[in-house]
VEXLOFI-252278 format. One record per residue (C-alpha): x, y, z; residue number from 1. Coordinates in steps of 0.25 Angstrom, whole numbers. Layout:
BEGIN
+-------+-------+-------+-----+
!    px !    py !    pz !  nr !
+-------+-------+-------+-----+
!     X !     Y !     Z ! NUM !
...
+-------+-------+-------+-----+
//
This chain:
BEGIN
+-------+-------+-------+-----+
!    px !    py !    pz !  nr !
+-------+-------+-------+-----+
!   471 !  -640 !   612 !   1 !
!   484 !  -631 !   612 !   2 !
!   476 !  -619 !   617 !   3 !
!   470 !  -627 !   629 !   4 !
!   484 !  -632 !   632 !   5 !
!   490 !  -618 !   631 !   6 !
!   479 !  -612 !   640 !   7 !
!   481 !  -623 !   650 !   8 !
!   496 !  -621 !   650 !   9 !
!   494 !  -606 !   651 !  10 !
!   485 !  -608 !   663 !  11 !
!   495 !  -617 !   670 !  12 !
!   506 !  -607 !   668 !  13 !
!   497 !  -596 !   674 !  14 !
!   494 !  -605 !   686 !  15 !
!   508 !  -608 !   689 !  16 !
!   512 !  -593 !   688 !  17 !
!   500 !  -589 !   696 !  18 !
!   503 !  -580 !   708 !  19 !
!   489 !  -574 !   709 !  20 !
!   485 !  -569 !   723 !  21 !
!   473 !  -577 !   728 !  22 !
!   460 !  -569 !   730 !  23 !
!   446 !  -568 !   736 !  24 !
!   435 !  -569 !   727 !  25 !
!   422 !  -561 !   730 !  26 !
!   411 !  -562 !   720 !  27 !
!   408 !  -547 !   721 !  28 !
!   420 !  -545 !   712 !  29 !
!   414 !  -553 !   701 !  30 !
!   415 !  -568 !   697 !  31 !
!   427 !  -576 !   701 !  32 !
!   431 !  -577 !   686 !  33 !
!   432 !  -562 !   685 !  34 !
!   442 !  -561 !   697 !  35 !
!   456 !  -556 !   693 !  36 !
!   462 !  -568 !   701 !  37 !
!   455 !  -578 !   693 !  38 !
!   459 !  -583 !   679 !  39 !
!   450 !  -589 !   669 !  40 !
!   454 !  -602 !   662 !  41 !
!   446 !  -608 !   651 !  42 !
!   439 !  -621 !   654 !  43 !
!   447 !  -628 !   643 !  44 !
!   460 !  -623 !   649 !  45 !
!   456 !  -627 !   663 !  46 !
!   452 !  -641 !   658 !  47 !
!   466 !  -643 !   652 !  48 !
!   473 !  -638 !   664 !  49 !
!   465 !  -647 !   673 !  50 !
!   466 !  -659 !   663 !  51 !
!   451 !  -661 !   662 !  52 !
!   443 !  -661 !   649 !  53 !
!   433 !  -651 !   653 !  54 !
!   432 !  -643 !   666 !  55 !
!   417 !  -644 !   667 !  56 !
!   416 !  -659 !   664 !  57 !
!   427 !  -661 !   675 !  58 !
!   423 !  -652 !   686 !  59 !
!   408 !  -649 !   685 !  60 !
!   404 !  -663 !   690 !  61 !
!   413 !  -662 !   702 !  62 !
!   406 !  -648 !   705 !  63 !
!   393 !  -655 !   704 !  64 !
!   396 !  -667 !   712 !  65 !
!   401 !  -659 !   724 !  66 !
!   387 !  -652 !   726 !  67 !
!   386 !  -648 !   740 !  68 !
!   399 !  -654 !   744 !  69 !
!   407 !  -643 !   738 !  70 !
!   419 !  -637 !   746 !  71 !
!   418 !  -648 !   757 !  72 !
!   431 !  -655 !   754 !  73 !
!   441 !  -644 !   751 !  74 !
!   456 !  -647 !   749 !  75 !
!   467 !  -639 !   756 !  76 !
!   468 !  -625 !   751 !  77 !
!   453 !  -624 !   749 !  78 !
!   443 !  -620 !   759 !  79 !
!   428 !  -615 !   760 !  80 !
!   426 !  -604 !   769 !  81 !
!   411 !  -601 !   769 !  82 !
!   408 !  -595 !   755 !  83 !
!   422 !  -594 !   751 !  84 !
!   432 !  -605 !   744 !  85 !
!   446 !  -602 !   749 !  86 !
!   458 !  -608 !   741 !  87 !
!   472 !  -607 !   747 !  88 !
!   486 !  -610 !   743 !  89 !
!   499 !  -609 !   751 !  90 !
!   505 !  -595 !   750 !  91 !
!   493 !  -589 !   743 !  92 !
!   481 !  -580 !   748 !  93 !
!   468 !  -588 !   748 !  94 !
!   459 !  -588 !   736 !  95 !
!   445 !  -585 !   742 !  96 !
!   433 !  -588 !   733 !  97 !
!   420 !  -582 !   739 !  98 !
!   407 !  -588 !   735 !  99 !
!   399 !  -576 !   730 ! 100 !
!   384 !  -574 !   729 ! 101 !
!   377 !  -562 !   723 ! 102 !
!   362 !  -561 !   723 ! 103 !
!   358 !  -551 !   713 ! 104 !
!   346 !  -541 !   714 ! 105 !
!   341 !  -543 !   700 ! 106 !
!   347 !  -557 !   697 ! 107 !
!   351 !  -570 !   703 ! 108 !
!   364 !  -565 !   707 ! 109 !
!   377 !  -573 !   706 ! 110 !
!   386 !  -582 !   714 ! 111 !
!   400 !  -589 !   713 ! 112 !
!   403 !  -600 !   723 ! 113 !
!   416 !  -607 !   723 ! 114 !
!   418 !  -622 !   726 ! 115 !
!   431 !  -631 !   727 ! 116 !
!   430 !  -643 !   718 ! 117 !
!   443 !  -650 !   716 ! 118 !
!   458 !  -649 !   718 ! 119 !
!   465 !  -651 !   705 ! 120 !
!   480 !  -653 !   703 ! 121 !
!   483 !  -638 !   703 ! 122 !
!   470 !  -632 !   706 ! 123 !
!   458 !  -631 !   714 ! 124 !
!   445 !  -633 !   706 ! 125 !
!   434 !  -624 !   710 ! 126 !
!   420 !  -622 !   705 ! 127 !
!   413 !  -608 !   705 ! 128 !
!   398 !  -609 !   705 ! 129 !
!   390 !  -598 !   700 ! 130 !
!   375 !  -595 !   702 ! 131 !
!   373 !  -591 !   688 ! 132 !
!   382 !  -600 !   680 ! 133 !
!   389 !  -614 !   679 ! 134 !
!   400 !  -617 !   689 ! 135 !
!   414 !  -614 !   685 ! 136 !
!   427 !  -619 !   689 ! 137 !
!   440 !  -612 !   695 ! 138 !
!   454 !  -617 !   696 ! 139 !
!   462 !  -612 !   708 ! 140 !
!   477 !  -615 !   708 ! 141 !
!   480 !  -622 !   721 ! 142 !
!   494 !  -616 !   722 ! 143 !
!   491 !  -601 !   717 ! 144 !
!   476 !  -600 !   719 ! 145 !
!   475 !  -594 !   705 ! 146 !
!   461 !  -596 !   701 ! 147 !
!   456 !  -599 !   687 ! 148 !
!   441 !  -599 !   683 ! 149 !
!   437 !  -609 !   672 ! 150 !
!   431 !  -601 !   661 ! 151 !
!   421 !  -608 !   652 ! 152 !
!   420 !  -596 !   642 ! 153 !
!   426 !  -594 !   628 ! 154 !
+-------+-------+-------+-----+
//
């Protein structure tokens, strides 16, 4: 319990001190969670930070319920420009998340699609849909646009 609390406090401090420059994601540079401007946060720390028992149990049903209605009602600071989800904050360069589809010659290829799910107290909650894996979540600080990928590993 103390480890979770310490991890959540560390993440909150990082969020408050964040001065990162917003970026444009292009899938040709690798998966979103490998980008230098995206930090990984363990699912347990994300749950603690957001005040939920379990990230999946809290947000997967929301993702599934939206179905084809994703990205139709977006809050201020979030827009959909074709295959791109754009997040903005006053005084910051926009964060552009381009959907990416790669069709492999010898395999099924890969894709990453970004959708807005919900505005939380301090963050935008996004879902990243992969063609080869389960959907995952991202948190984007609404003031700094610092991006966090919720990591389910180790």
